[in-house]
N, C-alpha and C positions, 0 to 999 in steps of 0.2 A: 529641559532637554527637548530637542526637536523630535518630531515623530519619526520613527524608523520604518523601513519597508521590508516586508517578507513576501516572497513569491512562493506559492504552493502550486505545483504542476502535476497533472495527471493526464492520461489519455481520455478520461471521461469524468464521471461524477464521483469516482471512488475516493479521491482526495478530500472530499467533503468530510469524511470520517476523521481525517487528520485535522482539518480545520476545527471540528468540534473538540478534539482532544487539546488542541492549542488554546482554544477558548477556555476550556475547563481549567487549564493551568494558568490562565490569566496572562498569557503572553500577548502583550499589546502591540501597538504600532499600527501602521497601515498594512492590511493584508490583502494581497491580490491573488485571486484564484484563476489559473490559466489552464484551460483544457483543450487538448487536441482531438476534438470529437471527429474531425475528418479522418484521423488515422486509426480510430478505435475499431476493433481491438488490436493492440500491438502484437499479441501472440500470433496473429495471422500474417505478420510481416517478417521479412528476413532481417537478420541482425543489423546489416548495414543501413537498411531503410529506417529502422527504429532510431539508431544513433543520429542519422541525418535529420530526422523529424524533430527529435528532442533538442538538438543543438539549434536548429532553425527557429523553433518555437520560443525557446528561452532568449535567443538573440532578439527576436521581434519584441518580446515582453520587456526586455531591458531597454531597448531603444524607445519603445512606446512610452515608458515611464521616465525618460530623460535622466538616465543615470543608473549606476549599478545598485542593486538592492543590498540590504545588509546580510541577507542569506536567502538561499533557494532550497526548497524541499522538493525532492523528486518522489512524489507519493505514488509510485508505480513500481512494482517489483521487477517487471521486465525491463523498463527503462533504467532502473537502478543497476541491475546486473550488467547491462550493456554499455550505458552512456556515462556513468560517473567518472571514469578516467578522462574521457574527452572533455567533459564539462569542467573538471578541476584543472585541466591543462589550459583551457580557454580563458577562464576567469579566476580572479583572486578571491572573490567573496566565497564564504563557506557554502558548500553544497551538501545537503543531508539526504541520504537515500533510505530506502526501506528494504528489509529482508524479512523472511518469516521468522517469528520469534521463537526459535527452537530451543534456545538456552533456558528461558523460563519454563517452556513446556516440559523439557527433560527434568527440570528441577521439581516441578509440581506433580508429576505423575506418581500415582500410587501403584498402579497395575503394571507399569513398565511399558505399556503400549501407548504410543503417541502417534498422531497423524499430522502431516503437513497438508492442509487443504490449499491447493495452488492452481494457477492457470496451467493450461497445457504447455504454454511456452516456458514457464518456469520449471515445470516437471521434467522437461527434456534436457535441461542444462546442467552441466557438470558442477556449476557454481552451487546448486542446491545440495548436491551430494557432499561437496567439500564442507559446506556449512553444517551438515549433519555430523560429519566426522569430527569437526572441530568443537561443536557445541552440544551435541546430543549423543555422543558415542555410547553413553551408558544406558540409553533407552532403545527400545525396538520401534523404529520410526517407519511408518508407512507413508509413502509419497502418493497422495490421492489427488489426481488431476480432475479438475472440474471444468471442462472445456466451455460450458455454457453459463456458468454461474455469474461471471462479471456482466455478461449481456443481460441476464435476468435482473440483476441489480439496476442496471441502466434503465431497463424498461419499467421496473417498479418505481424508480424515482420520477419517471416521466408520467406516472399515473396509470400505467397499464396493469391489468390483472396478473397475479402470480399464481401459477398452479402449484398447490401444495404437493401433489403427486410428482410433478416434474422436479420440484426442489428436493424431495426425498430421494429420488433416483440420482440426482446430481451429486449429493453428498454421501451416498451409500458407501462408496469405496473408502471413506475415512473411518468407517466403523467396523472394527475388526474384533473377532472373538477367537482366542487361541489358548488352548490348554486351560480352560476355565477362567481365563482373564479377558477383560474387555478394554478397548480403547477408552481412556478416561480424560485425555487432554487433546484438543484439536487446536493447532496453531493456524490461524487464518493468514494465508500467504498472499493476499491481495487486499488492497484498501477498499475495494468495492464490497467485499464480503461483510464487513461490519454493518453496512447499510441495511442488511437483511438479518441482523442478529436475532431479533425477536422471532422471525419466521424460521430461522435455522434451529432455534431452540424447540419450536413446535414440531419441526419436521424430523428431528433426530430420533432414532429408534430407542435411545436411552440417554439419560443425562450425562453431559460431559462438561469439562471446563473449556470455555472458548477463550483463546488468547488473541487479543486485538493488537495488530502491529501499530496502530495509530498512537497508542499510549507510549510505546517505546520511542517513536519518532518525536513526539512532543517533549519527552524528557531530553532527548538528544538536542533538539532545537534550543531548549532552555539552557543546556550546558554550553552550546556554541554561542548563542546570542548573549548570554549572561546579562550584565547590567543594561545592555542596549534596550531591552524590552520591559524591564521591571516596572518602570514608572509610566508606561504608555497606556493610554486609554484605548479600548477596543474600537476599531473602525474597520469595517469590512467592505470590500468591493468584489462582487462576483462577476467573473468574466469567462467567456468561452471563445476560443480563437483557434485558428488553424495556421500552420506555418506557411511561408511562401511556397509556391509550386516547386516541386523537386523533380 
């Protein structure tokens, strides 16, 4: 079997958590990581700009690698909620997106209090509320916007110091006490957040179950790719790029 190609896209380093999950599932082939650092953070852009940047970046990646990939993973919640329809209309190869893992969060809670820790952009979109109604209607879900957490993860990956106090303040809205019960499950709604998982555990005011969206993405890629990747050896190429000027 010839080597297959998988493109993982994010606005920054967050998609590396997805790459790790793909590797743990031994999904092989040639893996290309494409990041639009010039557009980060996507939450600061309007919807049309996000869609345009995602389309242009994937277009450039496909052309650069001389042919369509076997699948593309959009490892960014904002890009997924906005650009998936346009991507799927543009290309025939499978495109896998990411959404907060609210279904397993609602399944695993014992207290009934669940939080979705998300970017400010994801928090303000109706898509998230529809997802809660569809997959977590039986739980009391708090939408906890963390406007600076993705940037903190980017800085941490670049080797900058991380303030534990600032991190604690950023995640505080996800921890709710109500009628003697406490939040016991937090769904991470951005692929950047798992990059700080050890630090999140330390900063949390009490222990909770953290649900990483990267694992769900990896399972979905395995389902979509199927036999294409089963026999491939792992070979990674890390890239960072920006789309053409818009």
